[in-house]
Phi, psi and omega in degrees: 000317181295324178290328176294317179295320180292332180290327181270326184236135174273185182297316183290326180294320179294318178298318179296317179297316179297322178295318179295317178297319179297319179292318183290315187259338180086162185289332183283332181275339184301315178298323178294319178296317180295321179295316178296320178295317178297319178296318179297317179295319179296317178296321179296315179297321179296317181294318179293324178294318180295319180294319178298316178296323179297318178292322181289329183267357182290138178291144181256127178275118181266322180229149176233146179278136177290150179291142179293148179292140180292144178275173181297328182290335181276343183285143179287150180271128181284134177262134178275141179278342177259125177291153179295145180272141181263000000 
């Protein structure tokens, strides 16, 4: 992740972004923002880990039984559009 960030932003760009954040939010809000960001990242990692474990622990169906063929009693009765002649 750090190498990805370094690929897009150089040292001065990161310093400039941090300065803008400091100016916008102030020094007193930065610890709260960092704590919230850290909590969010931790929850995201926990959720992805749980989903990964769920997929790994899920039973795999290897064979399925074919559905039984319908009997004559289960088949619908065709209705004729012409009534019988008397």
